[in-house]
N, C-alpha and C positions, 0 to 999 in steps of 0.2 A: 588541755582539754580540746584544743583547738579552738576556742570559743573565738569571735568574729563582733564588732560592734560597729556601726558608720560612724565616718569622722563627721565630729560635731554635729553628733544626735544628742536628744533629749530625751534619756528613756525614764518609763514610771518605776516607781518604788514600793510593793516589789516589780518585776520584770517578768515577765517568760520568755523560754527558752525555749527554742524551736531547733528542729534540726531534722535534716532529710538523708535518711535513709540508714541510720543507726539512731534505737530508742536511747533520749535524754535519762532515761533511769542504769541503763548499759555507761554511759560515757561518766554518771557519777558514782558509779560501782567500780571503777578501771578507769582513773584519772592519766595513767600512765600509756593507757593505750592508744596505736595511733590512730582511729576509729573518727577519732574528732580530728585530726586536721588533714582525711580523706572523703570529707564530707562536708556538708552545710550547716555549720554551728551558730547560731545565730541569738541577738536579742531583739525580741520581738517589742517594738513599741507601738503595735495597736491593738484592735479590738476581734475575739475572734467571735466569730455567730454560731447560732445551734443553726440557721438559715440563713441566706442568700436577701430574701427579700424581707428578711429582717432589716436589712441597711437601707431602705427604701429610698428615695432618690441618690442618685450618684452623677458626681464629674469632677473631670480633672481640674483643679482651677491654675495649676503651673507646671512648667517644666524649664527646671536652667540648667547648667554648669556650674560646678561647686566647686570640682576638683580637676584635675588632668585627666580624664579619662571616667571621670561621675558626673554623674547627669542624676540630680532630684525630681521626682513629679510629686508634686503635692494636691490631693484628690480630697472632695469634701462627698458629706453622705450622708441621710439623714433632711433634719430643719435645714443646716446651713446650705446641701445642695439647693435646695430646693428653694432656698433666698434668691441665691445666685443663679438659678434657671430664670425665676421669675422677672429678676434683672434685669439680664441680658432681654427678654421681650421686649420691658419698656423700653429698652436702649434702643432695640434694631426698630421699633414702633417709629423714634426719631429720625433715625438715620433713612428709614421711607419714604417719612413726611418729606425729610430735604430733598431727598429722589425725586419725587413726584415733584415737588415745586421747580427744581432745577428742568426737568424734563419738559418743564411750561413756558419759553420765554419769555410770553406776553405777562405774568407774575413774580417772574424769578427779579428778584433784586439782590446781586451781585455779590455784595458790599457785607450785607447782609444774612447769605448763605454764607461766606466764605467764613464771618464768624459763629457761624453753628456748627460749620465743620470742624474746625479748632475747638470751642467750646464742647462737643461731645467727644470728640479724641483723648480728652482730656478730662476726662469722666468716665472715660473706656479704663484710660489709664489707671485710675486711683481705684476703681470697682472688682469687687469679686465675679469674676464671672467664670463659666467654663471656658476651660483655654481656648475651644475650635473657636468658640463662636466669636470671643476676643479675640482671634487672630482675624477671622471672617469680616466681621464689623471695620475695623480698622484696616483693611484691604480696600474696600466696599468703599470709604471716607476716603481714601487715597486717590484713588478712581475718580470719586466725584472732585474732587480740588483740582485735581490734575486735569478736569474738561472745565472745569469754571476758569482754571486759568488761562486756558487753551480758547476760548471763546471769549476770556478780557481782553486777550492779544490781538486775536481779530477783532476785536471792537474798535480797540483804540488805534489799529493800522488802516481800519477805515475809516475813521475818522480824520484821522492825519491824512489823508489822502484826498478826505473831503478839502478840508481846508487847504491843502497845498492848489487842488485847481482852481479854488479861488482866489489864493495869490498871482497866480498864475494870468486868472483870467484881468486882474486886478490892475496890471502889467501891460496890457495886451489893449484896454480898453481906456487906458490914462498914459499910455507912454508919453504924454507931450507935456507930462507936472511933474513938476519938482519935487514936490511935497504930493506923499498921498498916507491920509491917515484912515482905520479901517479899524473897525474893533474886531477879532478870530474868534471863534467863539471855542478857543483849548480845553479850556474847564482844567480840571487838574491832571489832564495829558501832560507829563512834562515831556513825552518824547514827540509830541504834536509840536509843542514850545522848540526845539531842540532841532526837530525836521527844516521846522520852516525857517528859522534864525537861517540854516544852513542853505539853505531854496533863496533868501532872501538875498544872501549874501554874493549869489551865483549871481541873479539878476541886476544887482545894486549894485555899481563902483565903492558905495560906500555905506557904511551898517553901522547902525549904533551900537554906543558901547565897543567897538571894537580898536579906541583908542589913537581913530583918527586924528588933524587938526582940525582945528576951526578954519583955518583957509583952504583947507582939504576942503569941508562940507559946502563952502561957499560955489567951489566950482563945478560940481559935478552933483547927481541927485542925493538923496536922503533916507534913506529904509528906518523907520523905527520897528522895531518890537517887541 
C-alpha cells in the first residue's frame, strides 16, 4: 500500500495513518493499487486538533540532522511550550544584566563576568528553550565573551607597557649601579613577566636564571627578575 515510516521514530499504538491525495479507506480496499506509491502515505505520531488555537503556546525546541538528507525538528506545545518560553525569558534577563555590567567599565569585574558568561552558556545548553532564542542568546554571549577577552588583552598590554617604561627609567636613573633591586607590579600577568624579562636581557649583559657562571656575574652588571 506504499506505507512509509520515519527512521528511528517511535509511534503510538494504535497509530493514525494519513494520506495526501487518496482516501485511506480506498487504499485499504485496494491494497494492490499503485495509488499508495504515488502519494504520501505515512504514520502520524502526533495529535490532530479540531482548532489550531487548542495548541496554546508553540515553539520549535530543536533542529538536527539524523541521517544524510534527513533532518528532525522537535516542537513543543501547550504547557511544555509555555515553560520553555518562560525559561528563555528568565535566562535572557540574566544575559542582559551581564551585558549591562560589561558596558560599565567602572563596575565590571572581568573574572566574575567571564565565569558568569560560561555558567549561563552551560545553562542554556542544558535547558529546553525555543530554538531560535537559544541560538540568539548563545551568539550574544559569544560576542560578549569576545569583547571581554579583547578588553583584558588591551588592559594587559597597557600594564606591560607601563612596567617596561619603569624598567627603562630605572636603567637611565641608575646607570652606575651594578645591582638594581625593584619590585615591579606584574600581578598574575605572565605576559608582563615575559616581556620585561626580555627587555632586561637586552639592557643588561647578564640576567638571572640564564645559566651564566659566577665569574661572569662578578664581571658585569646583574639584573634579576
